[in-house]
N, C-alpha and C positions, 0 to 999 in steps of 0.2 A: 504494500500500500504506500502510495506516495505521501510526502509530508503534508501537502495541502489537504488531501483526503482525510488523513489522520486528524488534523486539527479541526476539520469540519465536524467529525464525529464527536469530538470532545466538547464542543461548544454546548453550553447550557441554554435551553430555550427560555427566553424571558417572558414573564407574564406581562400583560398589558400595563399593569400598575408599575412594574419595575422599569419598563420601557419609558413610560410617562415620566417617572422620576429622573431617569438619565437625560431625557430630552429637556426637562425643566432646568436641570443643573447646567446643561450645555448652553441653553438659551441665556441663562444669567451671565455666563462668561462671554457669549457673543455680544450681548447688549452692553457689556462694560468695556469692550475692546476699542470702541471709538470708530470703527470702520462702518460707514453707513451702508455700503453695498452688501457686505456680508450680513449685516443686521436685517436688511430688507429681504435678502435671499433666504435667510433662515425662517423669517416670518412667512414668506410665500410657501416654502416647503411645508411648514407646519399647518398652514391654513388650507392648503390644497391637496397635498400628497403628490404633487407633480415632481417628476425626477429632476435632479439637479442639472443634468446635461441638457434638458429641454428648457429649463428656466433661464439658464445663462444666455439663451438666444432670444429671450423675450424682448419684444419691441412694442411701440405704440399701436401697431396694427393688431396685436394680440389682445389688447384691452378693449372690451366692449362694456363700458360702464364699470361695473365691478366684476363682471364675468371674464374669465380668461379663455380665449380660443387658442389653445396650444396644441400643435401637432405632436402626437406621441411617436417619436422617432425610433424608439427601440425596435419596433416591429417593421419599420420601413414602409408602412402603408401610407400612401399619399392621402392627405386630408383626413386622417383618422384622428379626430380631436379627443383630448382627455375628456372623459365624462364618467360619472358615477353609475353604479348599477341601476339606479332609478332613472337614468337618462339625463340628469341635470349636469350642467357645466360647473367647473370649479368657480367659486365666488370668494373674493378677498374682502377683508374688512375695509371700512372707509379709512381707518388710520393707516393701513398698509398701502392703500391706493394713494393716499396723500404723500407717502414717503417715496413713491416711485417718481424719479426724476430722469427723464430721458436725456441722453447725450445728443449732440448735433446730428448723429446718424439715426436717431430714433430708438436706439437700444438702451435698455435700463442697466445692463451690466457690461462692462468694458473689457472683461477678461474671459478666458476660457475655463472650462470645467476643472482642469487640473490646478489652476491657480487657486480656485476657491476650495478645493479639497485640501491643498497644502495650508491654506489660511485656516480652515476649520481645525486641522491637526495642530497648528501653532497656537490658536486661541483657546481651544478646549483641552484642559489638562488631563481629562480621562482618556487614556490611551486605548481603552477598550471601546470607546464610543465610535460608532460609524454613522456617517450622515444618512445612509439609507435606512437607518432605524426610524427616521422621521416618516418616510413614506409608508413603511410597514405599519407603524403606529396609526397613522391617519386612516389607512385603508381598513385595518382591523377594527378600529373604533367605529367607522361608518358602517361596516358590516354588522357589528353588534347592535348598533342603533336601529338598523333596518329589521333585524330579527325580532326586536321587541314590539 
């Protein structure tokens, strides 16, 4: 068995509450770092569950009021927008919408995915925290709410 496979089997599955606690701690560090871009990016990830790689390409054309029309690029389908199981589009808070300031090119984030991953690692001291925990948490929480 290869090293990557072995470590995968050793990982402990986190409960929703444990994941929420890790995200809240990470968010506190991000909010205190002073970097507006990473603060907004973290909020967007937490509010929508959209993948980091798709959010860094966000521009003014993707914002329809508070709804986000973002193409889900992981699957390579043209014009397959992020949506939830009930068919609704991701919606951001008014506060987050107010924090979004486009550059001259209309983009909200001026760097690539790798830059923000490195920045998350630098800002968040919990070396076990992974940015994709946020997406899993948002999707699991929505799924549980729909079951109720």
